[in-house]
N, C-alpha and C positions, 0 to 999 in steps of 0.2 A: 722729447719724452728719455726719461728717467730710465735708468735699468730698473728698478724695482716697479714703477708704474708698466711698464712691458712687461715684467713676469706675472704682473699684476689680472692684467689685461690676457695674458696668454693661458693663464690657469682657470680664467672665467671662460675663456673660448675652448678650454679643453673640455669643461664641465657643459657647455654648453651643446658641443659635437657629442660627448655621451649621451646627454639625456636624448638628443634626437634620436640615439641608436636604440635606446629603450622605447621610446615612444612608438619607433616604425617596427617594433617588434612585435607591441601590441596591437598594431593594427589602428587605423586614425577612429574608430570608433569606439574602441576601449582605452586608448590616450586620451579622446577627449574628455570620456565620463570620468576616470581617474583623475584628470588635472583639475576637472571642471569641482570634483567633490572634495580634492585638497584646499583648494583656493577657497571654497565655502567654509571649510572647518576653520583655516586657521588666520586667513583674512580679517573678519571680523574683532582681531586680538589689536589691530593694526589702527595708527592714526587717520590712515585715508575711511576706513569705517565710521568711525565718529565724525568723519569731514560729508562722507556720504550723505549719512542721518543728517546732519546737519543742511545741507542740500535738497535733500526729500522733503523736510520739512517746509522748507521756502515755496516748495511747488506744490507738495499737498499738505495743508495746514489741516484741511478736514480728515486727512486719516491720522487714527490712533497710532501710537509709537510702536504697537506690535507688526502694526499692516506697514509701518515702514521699514521695520527691522527684516522684517521678511522679504520685502523687495530690495533691500542691500544685499540678503543672502543671496537673491537670484541673480544679483549682477554680479558678484564675484563668482559665480559657481559659472556666468556666462562666458566672464572673462577669461576666467582659467582654460576652460572648453577653449575660448579661442585662442591662447597663448598656445595650447598643442597644437591645434591645426591650424596655427601660424607654420608651424615648424613642418610641417607634411604639406605645405599649398600644392604640391605638383599633383596630389592627390585629386581637386578640385580640375585640373585639365582632364586626365585620364578618366574621371567619374564626372562628366557633368551634370548628370541628371540629377546631383547631389545640390544643385543649385537652379533652382524653378522660375522662370519671369513668368510675373503676373501679368506684366503691364503692353503685350506686346503692341497696341494699339501706339504705344508710345514712341517702341523703338521704331516702326515703320515710319512714323513720321519724322525721326531723325533722318533716317536712311533716306526716303523719298522727299522730302520737301528740304533738308536741308544737308545732302547728299553726304551724312553723317559727321558733319559739323554740331558740336554742343558743346556747352560747360554741365558738365557734368558735379553735382554738390551732394557727394553723401553723407552721412553723419555715424557716429561711430555706435552702430547697433548691431545685434545679431554678432557676426563675425565679418566687419567690414573687410579684411583681407581678402575676401573672396571674389570681389569687383571685380576686379584685375583680370584673373582667369576668367571669369565668366564674360565681360567684353570682348574676350578676342574668341571664345566660342561663338559669339552671336554677331563678329565680324564688326567690330566697332573697335577702332587701335587708338589708344589713350597716350598721353603723358601725364605726368602728375608731380605736385611738390610734395615732398616727405621730409619727415624730421629724422636726422642721422642718429646713430646710436652713438656713444662716445668710447665704444673698445673697437677698436678700427678692425680690428679681425673678424669680431660678430659683424661689423658695419659691411664687410667688402662680403662676408658670405649671404646675409641676408638679402644684400643687392643684387648678389647672383643668381638666387635661385627666384627674384621676383622682375628683375628687368625684362624677361624675354615676353612679359604679359605686358608691357608698354612699350610698344614701336616708337612710341613719340620719346621717350627716355623720361627716368627717373631724376629729379633735380631739388638736393636739398636746399633750403631753406637759405636762401643769402640772393645777393645782388645779382641779377641776372636770370634767375630761375622763372620769373613773371614772363620778362622777355621771351625765354623760349619758349613758353607757354603760348603765348599771344601768336609767335610762328605758326606752331603747331595748329591752333585754331583757325588761321587764314586760311592754312592750307587746305581746309576740310575736313579736319579731323576733331576726335574728343580731346578735351581735356579733364582733368578729375580733380576737383578743390575740396578735400574735409574742411567744413563750414561750419561745424555746430560745437566748436570751443571758442574759448577766451580770445578775441584777438583786437588787435586797435582797429577805428576807421568810423565805425558807426555804432549808434547804442539802439537799435529795436530793443522792443520789449519782448519779453522771453519769460513764461509762466508769472507774467504782471510785473516784472522786474525788468529796470534796462538792465541789457547785456550786451557787453562790448563784443562786436562781432564782426569779421571781416566784409568788407565791400566786396570784394575784388570777382566772387562770382555773377554778381549783378552785375559791376562793373564791365567784365568782357562779355556777356552775353549784349548789352545794353551799345557798346562799341564797336562790334564787330558782326551784328545782326546773326546772332546766334540763340536757340534755344535754350533758357534757364532748364535743368533739370535736375530737381529732387532726388533723391536715392536712399534708400534704406533694403538692408537684410532683414530679414528676419528668422529667426529660428525656429525652425518648424518641429523637431524632434533631432535627437542626438546632433550629429553631423551633417544633418540636412536644412537647407532653407528655402525661402522665397526672395526674389529681387523686384523689387517694386518702384518704377519710376513712374514721378509726376512732375508737369512740365507747369513753371511758376513764370506767374504774368510779370515780365521786366517792363512799364509803359514804356512806348516808342515814342511817346506823341510829347514827352517831357524832356528839359536840358537834361544833361547826363547827372549832375548831383539829386536830384529830385527822383530822377528811374533809379539811382543804387540804393536812395534809403529805402522805396517803396519797393525795390525787390528785394532788400535785403531784410525787411519787415514780412514779406510775403514769404520768402523761404522758412525765415524762423518761425513763423507760424504753424508753416507745414509742421518741421520740423518738433514742434509741441505736440501737435494733435498726433505725432505716429507715436510720440514717447508716453503722453499719455495712454496709447493703447497697449504699449510692451514696457512699460517703466522699469522690469527687473532687467532688460536687455540693453540699457544705456548707461555711459560712464557717469555716476554723479560724484564721482571722489575729485574731478575736477573741477577748480570752483570756477563758474561761470558769470558771475553777478559781480558787480562792483559797488553801484551806488545804492539802489533802495533792497538790493539782496542781502547780503550775508550778515547774521546778528550779530549784537556785538562783541559777545566771546566767541574768540576764533582760535583759541586754545588747542593747536594740535592739526588746525585747517591744511589741508594739503593745496598746494598753490600750483 
């Protein structure tokens, strides 16, 4: 790393820490509201807003331009709130009432039938960051794969603030991460795999179009006799949420490839249904389709 790069990263990190101090002085409710309003105000002038509108048109061709614009602005407000709340993640440990579980039957099944072993596949809705502290609060001990940030100082800080909520470890996307998750799952624990973004491996239909998706959750559930649990966080008001869990069928009487295809399609179908309920709480700026999805004019599309 060059000296100029180190200096740039150090400045970015100093700005991050100063921003965190400001957020904490406001308290999580005001910080969430202010940052949400800022994102909703300025994000519509970016290329990502155009990409979000394009993707919304793919998913909701029946809606008007005005309706899709309103959804996109809700998305930015939610993401701004999420960014602020993620920097104050410890709040959800000290105030667990902020995340209410609405599917206690699934939780009991994970504990009683599977001894705490499960493959949980959340999606980027509401504030997905609160899932890890919520799991600890419900005595579910997770390991997960995550995407590193480029700034090594910010990476170390963000990892340090989250790792205590993942007793099984946090593993960046690279060789060996899946093997570690498998070991944790086989030991009778929870693994968490965000599964609603573009990835190689499977092509289930998503809003009627083939969408490259990871088959890893279905593979692990089928191979290691664990339930596949779809998860979503719904923002109910301000920095308060509901956590919903739903068991997804992965056929046990089929070979692995067929089971992976069926389980992946079932999971993406659950995600689609949930997104239709709260479209303003999902990340529309990321490209999700590749074959029949994106229109020919891709100028300004976020990848």
